[in-house]
C-alpha positions in Angstrom: 0.0 0.0 0.0 1.2 3.5 -0.8 1.2 6.4 1.7 2.6 9.9 1.7 4.3 11.2 4.7 3.9 15.0 5.1 6.6 16.5 7.3 4.9 19.4 9.1 5.7 21.9 11.9 4.5 25.1 13.4 5.8 28.6 12.6 7.9 28.3 15.8 9.4 25.0 14.5 10.3 26.8 11.2 11.9 29.7 13.1 14.0 27.3 15.2 15.1 25.5 12.0 16.0 28.7 10.4 18.1 29.7 13.5 20.2 26.5 13.4 23.9 27.2 13.1 25.7 25.5 10.1 27.0 22.8 12.4 23.6 22.1 13.9 22.1 22.0 10.5 24.7 19.5 9.3 23.9 17.4 12.4 20.1 17.5 11.7 20.6 16.6 8.0 22.9 13.8 9.0 20.2 12.3 11.3 17.5 12.7 8.7 19.8 11.3 6.0 20.4 8.1 8.1 16.6 7.7 8.5 16.2 8.0 4.7 19.1 5.5 4.1 17.6 3.0 6.6 14.2 3.2 4.9 15.4 3.6 1.3 13.8 0.3 0.1 10.3 1.5 1.0 10.6 5.1 -0.1 9.5 6.6 -3.3 9.6 10.2 -4.6 9.8 13.0 -2.2 11.3 16.5 -1.6 12.0 19.1 1.0 10.0 22.2 0.3 11.2 25.8 0.4 10.2 27.9 3.4 6.6 29.1 4.0 7.5 32.6 2.9 7.7 31.3 -0.7 4.1 29.9 -0.7 1.3 31.1 -2.9 -2.2 30.0 -2.1 -5.1 29.7 -4.5 -8.5 29.6 -2.8 -11.6 28.8 -4.8 -14.7 30.8 -3.9 -18.2 29.2 -3.8 -18.8 30.3 -7.4 -15.5 28.6 -8.5 -13.6 31.8 -9.0 -9.9 31.4 -8.0 -8.4 34.0 -5.7 -4.6 34.1 -5.6 -2.8 35.1 -2.3 0.9 35.4 -1.5 1.7 33.3 1.5 0.3 30.3 3.4 -3.3 29.3 3.7 -4.6 31.5 6.5 -6.4 28.9 8.6 -3.5 26.5 8.5 -1.7 26.1 11.8 1.1 24.0 10.5 3.6 24.3 7.7 4.3 21.4 5.3 8.1 21.3 5.0 8.4 18.2 2.8 6.9 14.9 1.7 7.9 11.4 0.6 6.0 8.5 -0.8 6.2 5.2 1.2 5.4 1.7 0.0 4.5 -0.6 2.9 2.2 -3.5 3.6 -0.2 -1.6 5.8 -0.8 1.3 8.1 0.9 -0.4 11.0 4.1 -0.6 9.0 3.8 3.0 8.0 3.2 4.0 11.6 6.3 2.1 12.8 8.3 3.8 10.2 7.0 7.3 11.1 7.6 6.7 14.8 11.3 6.3 14.0 11.5 9.7 12.3 14.4 11.7 13.9 12.9 15.2 13.1 10.7 17.5 15.1 7.1 18.7 14.5 4.4 16.5 13.1 4.4 13.7 10.5 1.0 13.3 8.8 0.4 10.0 7.1 -2.1 9.9 4.2 -3.0 6.9 2.0 -2.5 7.5 -1.8 -5.4 6.9 -4.2 -3.7 4.9 -6.9 -5.3 5.4 -10.3 -5.6 2.2 -12.3 
């Protein structure tokens, strides 16, 4: 079964990440890199996303008209920092994998609807 892991955090988490020294950042990426290496066989495509200040949001009104806004979706309380596809047998396996994530913040797991 295929899932997507969404790596999320709050604005405070983003500020703490942005404040890391180069040495702290290397250490954090080293921990994350080990997690990706350990789980490589079950991982698909994924990427880290640029910071929330680069976001553009399109909200569709009730009549379907799109409204473009610079910045994050206003009601959102967390920021998606990256994602990766995961191929596992079931949700329990996805949960076990997610629990070993060395990062901070929140990791949301969503099943993928595979088009046939």
